[in-house]
C-alpha positions in Angstrom: 27.9 -21.4 21.1 27.9 -18.7 24.0 28.8 -15.4 22.8 28.5 -11.6 23.9 27.4 -8.8 21.5 26.7 -5.1 21.7 23.3 -5.7 20.0 21.2 -8.7 19.7 17.9 -8.3 17.4 15.3 -11.0 18.0 13.5 -11.4 14.5 15.0 -11.4 11.0 12.1 -9.8 9.3 12.0 -6.3 7.7 12.4 -4.2 10.9 14.9 -6.5 12.6 17.3 -6.7 9.6 17.1 -2.9 9.1 18.1 -2.3 12.8 20.9 -4.8 12.6 22.3 -3.0 9.5 22.2 0.4 11.0 23.7 -0.9 14.4 26.6 -2.8 12.3 27.3 0.2 10.3 28.0 2.1 13.4 30.5 -0.5 14.5 28.5 -2.4 16.9 28.9 -6.2 17.3 25.3 -7.4 16.3 23.6 -10.8 16.2 20.0 -11.4 14.5 18.3 -14.4 15.9 15.3 -16.1 14.3 13.5 -19.5 14.8 12.8 -19.6 11.0 14.8 -21.4 8.3 15.3 -18.0 6.2 15.2 -14.6 6.8 12.3 -12.1 5.6 9.8 -14.8 5.1 6.9 -12.2 5.3 8.9 -10.0 2.7 9.1 -13.0 0.4 5.4 -13.6 0.1 4.5 -9.7 0.2 3.0 -8.1 -2.8 2.4 -11.2 -4.7 5.9 -12.3 -4.4 7.1 -8.7 -5.8 7.1 -6.9 -2.4 5.4 -3.5 -2.2 8.6 -2.4 -0.4 7.3 1.3 0.3 4.9 4.0 -0.5 6.1 7.4 -1.8 3.2 9.1 0.2 3.9 7.5 3.7 3.3 9.9 6.5 1.7 9.9 9.8 -1.8 10.2 8.5 -1.5 6.7 7.0 -1.0 4.9 10.2 -3.3 3.9 13.1 -2.1 4.2 16.7 -3.5 5.2 20.2 -1.0 7.9 19.9 -1.3 9.3 16.2 1.8 11.6 16.6 4.2 8.7 17.7 5.4 7.6 14.3 6.2 11.1 13.0 9.8 11.1 14.2 10.8 7.9 12.7 9.0 8.4 9.5 10.7 11.8 9.2 14.2 10.5 9.8 14.0 7.7 7.5 11.8 8.4 4.5 10.6 6.4 1.5 13.4 8.2 -0.6 15.8 6.9 1.8 15.0 3.2 1.4 14.6 3.9 -2.5 18.1 5.0 -2.6 19.2 1.6 -0.9 17.2 -0.3 -3.4 18.7 1.5 -6.5 22.2 1.3 -4.8 21.7 -2.4 -5.2 20.5 -2.2 -8.9 17.2 -3.5 -8.2 14.5 -2.6 -10.8 11.3 -1.3 -9.4 8.0 0.3 -10.7 5.2 2.4 -9.3 1.6 1.2 -9.2 -1.3 3.1 -8.2 -1.6 5.2 -5.1 2.2 5.7 -4.8 2.8 1.8 -4.3 6.4 0.7 -5.1 7.0 -2.8 -6.2 10.0 -4.9 -7.4 10.0 -5.6 -11.2 11.3 -9.1 -10.6 11.1 -10.6 -7.0 10.6 -9.8 -3.4 13.7 -12.0 -2.9 15.7 -9.0 -4.3 14.8 -7.1 -1.1 15.7 -10.0 1.1 19.1 -10.5 -0.9 19.8 -6.6 -0.4 19.2 -6.7 3.4 21.2 -9.8 3.9 24.1 -8.5 1.7 23.9 -5.1 3.7 24.0 -7.0 7.1 27.0 -9.0 5.9 28.9 -5.9 4.9 28.1 -4.4 8.2 29.5 -7.5 10.2 26.2 -8.8 11.6 25.7 -12.3 12.4 22.6 -14.1 11.4 21.5 -17.1 13.4 18.5 -19.1 12.0 16.9 -22.0 13.6 17.3 -20.5 16.9 14.5 -20.8 19.3 14.6 -18.4 22.3 14.0 -20.0 25.7 14.3 -17.1 28.1 15.4 -13.5 28.5 16.7 -12.2 31.7 18.2 -8.7 32.6 21.8 -8.9 33.8 22.6 -7.1 37.1 24.5 -4.0 36.2 23.1 -3.6 32.6 22.4 -5.9 29.6 20.5 -8.9 28.7 21.1 -12.8 28.9 19.3 -14.7 26.2 18.8 -18.4 26.5 18.6 -20.1 23.2 18.4 -23.5 21.6 22.0 -23.0 20.8 23.3 -21.9 24.1 23.3 -18.5 26.1 24.2 -15.1 24.5 24.7 -11.7 26.2 24.0 -8.1 24.7 24.3 -4.6 26.1 21.2 -3.7 23.9 18.3 -6.3 23.1 15.8 -5.3 20.1 12.4 -7.2 19.8 11.5 -7.3 16.2 9.4 -10.5 16.0 6.2 -9.0 14.7 2.7 -9.5 15.4 0.3 -12.3 15.3 -0.7 -12.1 11.7 -0.2 -15.2 9.1 0.8 -17.7 11.9 1.6 -20.2 8.9 4.6 -18.1 8.5 5.6 -18.6 12.1 4.2 -15.3 13.5 3.4 -15.6 17.2 2.6 -13.4 20.1 6.3 -13.5 21.3 6.8 -9.8 21.5 3.8 -9.3 23.6 4.9 -12.0 26.1 8.4 -10.2 26.2 6.6 -6.8 26.9 4.4 -8.4 29.7 7.3 -10.0 31.3 9.0 -6.6 31.7 5.7 -4.9 32.9 5.2 -2.9 29.8 1.4 -2.1 28.7 0.0 -3.5 25.6 -2.9 -1.9 23.4 -5.4 -4.5 22.6 -4.5 -6.6 19.6 -6.7 -7.6 16.7 -6.2 -8.4 12.9 -5.9 -5.6 10.4 -6.0 -5.6 6.6 -8.2 -8.5 6.7 -11.2 -9.7 4.6 -14.7 -9.2 6.2 -17.1 -12.3 6.8 -20.9 -12.1 6.5 -23.7 -13.8 8.3 -25.0 -17.0 6.6 -28.2 -15.4 5.4 -26.6 -12.4 3.6 -23.7 -14.7 2.4 -26.4 -17.1 0.8 -28.0 -14.2 -1.1 -24.5 -12.9 -2.4 -23.4 -16.4 -3.0 -23.7 -15.9 -7.0 -21.5 -12.7 -6.9 -18.4 -14.8 -5.6 -15.4 -13.8 -7.7 -16.8 -10.5 -8.9 -14.7 -7.4 -8.6 -15.6 -3.5 -8.9 -14.5 -0.4 -8.0 -16.1 0.9 -4.7 -15.8 3.4 -2.0 -16.0 1.7 1.5 -17.0 3.9 4.4 -16.9 3.6 8.2 -17.9 6.8 10.0 -15.7 9.6 8.7 -13.2 7.1 7.1 -13.5 6.2 3.7 -11.4 4.2 0.9 -11.9 4.2 -2.8 -10.2 1.0 -4.4 -11.5 -2.4 -5.6 -14.1 -4.6 -3.9 -14.1 -8.3 -4.1 -17.1 -10.7 -3.3 -16.0 -14.0 -2.0 -17.4 -17.2 -0.9 -16.7 -16.0 2.9 -17.7 -12.4 2.4 -16.1 -9.2 1.1 -12.5 -8.6 0.3 -10.5 -6.8 -2.0 -8.1 -3.6 -1.1 -11.1 -1.3 -0.1 -12.3 -3.9 2.3 -8.8 -4.5 3.9 -8.3 -0.8 4.2 -11.7 -0.3 6.1 -11.2 -3.6 8.3 -8.3 -1.6 10.3 -11.1 0.8 11.4 -14.1 -1.5 11.7 -15.2 -3.1 15.0 -17.6 -6.0 15.5 -21.1 -4.8 15.3 -20.4 -1.8 13.3 -22.0 -1.2 10.0 -20.1 -0.2 6.7 -21.3 1.6 3.8 -20.5 0.2 0.2 -20.7 2.5 -2.7 -20.1 0.6 -6.1 -18.8 2.5 -8.9 -18.8 5.6 -7.0 -17.4 8.0 -9.8 -20.7 7.4 -11.7 -24.0 8.9 -10.9 -26.0 5.9 -11.5 -29.2 7.6 -11.1 -28.5 10.3 -14.0 -26.9 7.3 -16.1 -30.2 5.3 -15.6 -32.4 8.4 -16.4 -30.3 8.9 -19.6 -30.6 5.3 -20.6 -34.3 5.5 -20.1 -34.7 8.4 -22.3 -32.3 6.8 -25.0 -34.0 3.3 -24.9 -37.2 3.1 -22.8 -37.7 -0.5 -24.0 -34.8 -2.0 -22.2 -34.9 -3.4 -18.8 -33.4 -1.6 -15.8 -31.2 -4.7 -15.2 -29.8 -4.3 -18.8 -29.2 -0.5 -18.3 -27.4 -1.2 -15.1 -25.3 -3.9 -16.8 -23.8 -1.2 -18.6 -22.1 0.1 -15.5 -21.8 -2.9 -13.3 -20.8 -6.6 -13.9 -24.0 -8.6 -15.3 -24.5 -10.7 -12.1 -24.0 -7.7 -9.9 -26.6 -5.7 -12.0 -29.1 -8.7 -11.8 -28.5 -9.0 -7.9 -29.6 -5.4 -7.1 -32.4 -5.2 -9.8 -33.9 -8.2 -8.5 -33.2 -7.2 -4.9 -35.1 -4.0 -5.4 -38.0 -5.9 -7.1 -37.5 -3.6 -10.3 -38.6 -5.5 -13.6 -40.2 -4.3 -16.8 -39.1 -1.8 -19.3 -37.2 1.5 -18.3 -40.0 3.6 -19.5 -42.2 2.1 -16.8 -39.8 3.0 -14.1 -40.4 6.4 -12.6 -37.6 8.5 -11.2 -38.1 7.3 -7.4 -37.6 3.9 -8.6 -34.4 4.7 -10.4 -33.4 6.6 -7.3 -34.2 3.5 -5.2 -31.9 1.2 -7.4 -29.1 3.7 -7.6 -29.2 3.9 -3.7 -29.2 0.1 -3.3 -25.9 0.2 -5.3 -24.2 3.4 -3.9 -25.5 3.5 -0.5 -25.6 -0.3 0.6 -25.3 -0.8 4.1 -23.6 -3.9 5.3 -23.0 -5.3 8.9 -20.0 -7.8 8.6 -20.2 -10.6 11.2 -16.6 -10.8 11.7 -13.2 -11.1 9.8 -11.1 -13.9 8.6 -8.9 -13.4 11.6 -5.0 -13.5 11.9 -4.9 -16.4 9.4 -5.3 -14.0 6.4 -4.6 -10.6 8.2 -1.8 -8.8 6.7 -1.0 -7.1 10.0 -1.8 -6.9 13.7 -3.3 -3.8 15.0 -2.4 -2.6 18.7 0.7 -4.0 20.5 3.2 -2.5 22.6 1.8 0.7 23.8 3.9 3.7 22.4 3.4 5.6 25.8 6.4 3.4 27.2 8.6 4.1 24.2 11.0 6.8 23.3 9.6 8.1 19.8 13.1 9.0 18.8 14.7 5.7 19.4 12.1 3.0 20.2 13.8 2.3 23.5 11.8 1.5 26.4 11.6 4.6 28.5 12.1 2.9 31.9 14.5 0.2 30.7 17.9 1.0 29.3 19.0 -1.1 26.4 15.5 -2.7 25.6 13.8 -1.8 22.2 10.5 -2.7 20.6 10.2 -2.2 16.8 8.1 -2.9 13.7 4.8 -4.7 13.8 4.8 -5.5 17.4 4.4 -1.8 18.3 1.1 -0.3 18.3 1.7 1.5 15.0 -0.2 0.0 12.0 -0.3 1.4 8.3 -2.6 1.3 5.5 -2.4 -1.2 2.7 0.1 -0.5 0.1 3.5 -0.4 1.4 3.0 1.7 4.5 3.8 -1.1 7.0 7.0 -1.7 5.3 7.9 1.8 5.6 7.4 1.8 9.4 9.4 -1.5 9.6 12.4 0.4 7.8 12.0 3.5 9.6 11.5 2.1 13.3 14.5 -0.3 12.5 16.7 2.3 11.3 16.3 4.7 14.2 16.7 1.8 17.0 19.7 0.7 15.1 21.1 4.3 15.3 20.5 4.3 19.2 21.4 0.5 20.2 
């Protein structure tokens, strides 16, 4: 099964397929190799099976990287509107959810089908169940890829094998090993967009709250996200926690404000004036889920009628709910992390092509690069954009 191609892409995920499409459209002979049984496995499970395929607000400010300017070129040259045009051209029904998130109406499989149809139309060869044994540069230019199906050669080689997140989907650190083989620097990798865990003592106190969700603002330093907070049997999750997890480091404290759009102190004062005979817990349960109200009222030792509570006690209760310091013990790790932070150092890549500056024909794209988006379709947009510009250049 030996063969020679203009471009070989390793990884049949979002970035790899997009790169292959663009390179094939330019008349390049292209092969995509993947060890999986099917392309786009992470796409398939994303967004609860409906794929949050982009975010209309995607811009450099929504990404973490050692070089915050690096993603600007790719994101400007292939925008959410560009991807949406492809989606609509394929007749895929979609809808917008909160905060600019775009989802398929039916299934994430629609996006996978679109990408595989586009690859087929561009003459791209897709080789699944293919293990990469070794990669070697060829004297005079190009690359030799030894695979479980024989040896292949290419003028350009694009690494699009993703990060370490969700290993049960086949994720490995393969891209980082290739980067190290070629002497490229790596930014420390760690799980991102991941639930946070708590120490056993705090977890025991919060155990009755497992399953409860509430609107919250989660703050870490100057960074804050307002979305849902979910109490779990391991710790804290929900979109607000996943977002802040990318900024949090072990040993750091986060501040939780539940129902941040409500002034709880003023609301409790009003409730005291309206009905002084009710308990603080009952009044708080008008704002929070009942178990949550009970947890905070009991935690602050506030019992008895509202009429018996001075302002300072109501302020104390409000602060417990809306200025709650939490020191997570860790995260749930790559097992549940949606993305991998860090990766191939952008300093060694050309921001306009994603080609390694010192090694002609070698490209790194998508999640394996040190560019990580927020929750909400941003990482897919980086995949489409980085894949597109590499496909333009390979």
